[in-house]
N, C-alpha and C positions, 0 to 999 in steps of 0.2 A: 504494500500500500504506500509506504513512504517513497518507494522508488517511482511509482506512478505520479505522485504529487510532485516529486522533484523533476521528473521528466516534463510534466505539464508546466511547471514554473519556468523551466529552462526554455521551453518552446515559447511561452508568453514573453519572456525577456528578449528572445531573439526576434520575435515578430512585432513587439511593442512599437518600435519606431515606425515600422511600415503601417501599422494599424492606426497610429495616432493621426495621420493625415486623412483618414477615411471620412471624417466628418466635414472636411473643408470642401468647398466647391472650386473646381478647377475651370478656368475660362480659357478659351482659345485666343491666341494672339493673331493679329491680322496686320498686314501691310496695307495701310489705308491709302487710297488714291488722293492725291492733292488736286484740287480743282482751282485753277488760276482765276476763274471769273464766273459770273452768273450764267453766261451763255453755256459754258461747259456743264454746269450743274443742271440747267434746263434740259440740255440734250440728253443727259444721263438719266434724269428722273422719269418715272412712270407717270407721276401725278405732281402737278405744281398748283398750289392754292395760295390765295391771300386770305388771312384770317387772324383771329385772336385766340390765343391759348389760355385756358384756365389753369389753375394751380395743379401741381402733380397729384394724381389720384390713382395710385397703384404703380405697377411695374410691368414692363415687357421684357421677357427673357430673350437675350441674344446669345449667340455662341461666345461672344467676347465679354459677356456680363450683363447684368440687368440695367435697363434704362428707365427713367421716370416717365410714366404715361400721363399724357395731357389730353383733355377733351378740347378740340379746336372747333370754334364756330367759323364756318367758311363764308367769306364774303364773295369770293370769285374763284372759279376754276380756270386756270390759265393753260393747263395741259392735262389731257386725260378725260375720260368720260365718267363723271361721278354725279349722281342725282342727290346724294345726301347733303344736308345742310351743316353737318358736323361729322367729325371723325376722331379717332384716337390716334395719337402720334407719340413717338418716343425717339430719342436719339441714342444710338448705340454708344457704349462707353469703352474706353481703352484702359483696361485694368493691367496691361502689361507695361506699365511705366513705373518709374521710381515712386511717384506720388499719385496713387490711384485717385480717381475722381471722387469728389464729395458732393452732397446734394446741392450746394451752392454753385457747383460747376455745371449744372444742367443748362445746355445750350438753348433750350426752348424757353423764352422769357414769358412770364405770366402777365397777362393783361396788356400786352403790346401787339400792335398789328404787325404781322410779319409775312414774308413769303416763305413757304415750306416746299422744299424740293424732296419728294418722297418716293419710296418704293415699298412694296408690301414687306412687313416684318417677317413673314413666313410664307413661302410659296408664291405662286402667281395664279390667281383664279381667273376664270373666263370673264367674270363680271367684276369690275372694281368696287361696286357697291357691296360685294361679299367679303371684302378685306376687313378683318376684325381689328387689326392694328397696323399702323404705318410706321416706317422708319425713315429718319433723315438719311442722306447718302453716306455720311461718315460721322464720327464724333465731332469733327470740326467743320463739316460742310453740309449745308442743307437748310440753313436758317439765315435769312437776311431781314433787317429792319425794313418795314414798308409802310411808312406813315400814310394816312388818308391823303389822296390827291397825288401820290407818287406815280411815276410811270415805271413799268417793268424794266429792269436793267438788262434785258435780253430780247432777241428777235424771235417771235413765235413762228416765223416762217409763213404767216398767213395774211 
């Protein structure tokens, strides 16, 4: 009996460091595309809207880590086919940096009118109205200030 307990204790000591990390969530690291200007973001986005985001209300899980979810009231759809007057949007975060993002680092501002350059957070449905959550293009690209009366800083090709 003592031998079995000693063997179990030795096994736990050997596996302990490996098991200690099991409760942590691991995120994938990404090489994010740099967008030089709004035209490149417009060209890459599936959906571009002008609207105002409410405060963070939940999270959207990305491979790179969770992003804060915002309900966005849509004023105008500038690219894409969307009938909805609001949507859920989040910005992916980059947790593979020396100082991981904090809640104050959320790139989607609350209460300000912005342009959002978006893609579905998961998959690509046939109908854009079926998308449950939208993602900005990268943690650093996909949101531009867009005060009332502003002209879009890109050519829509139309």
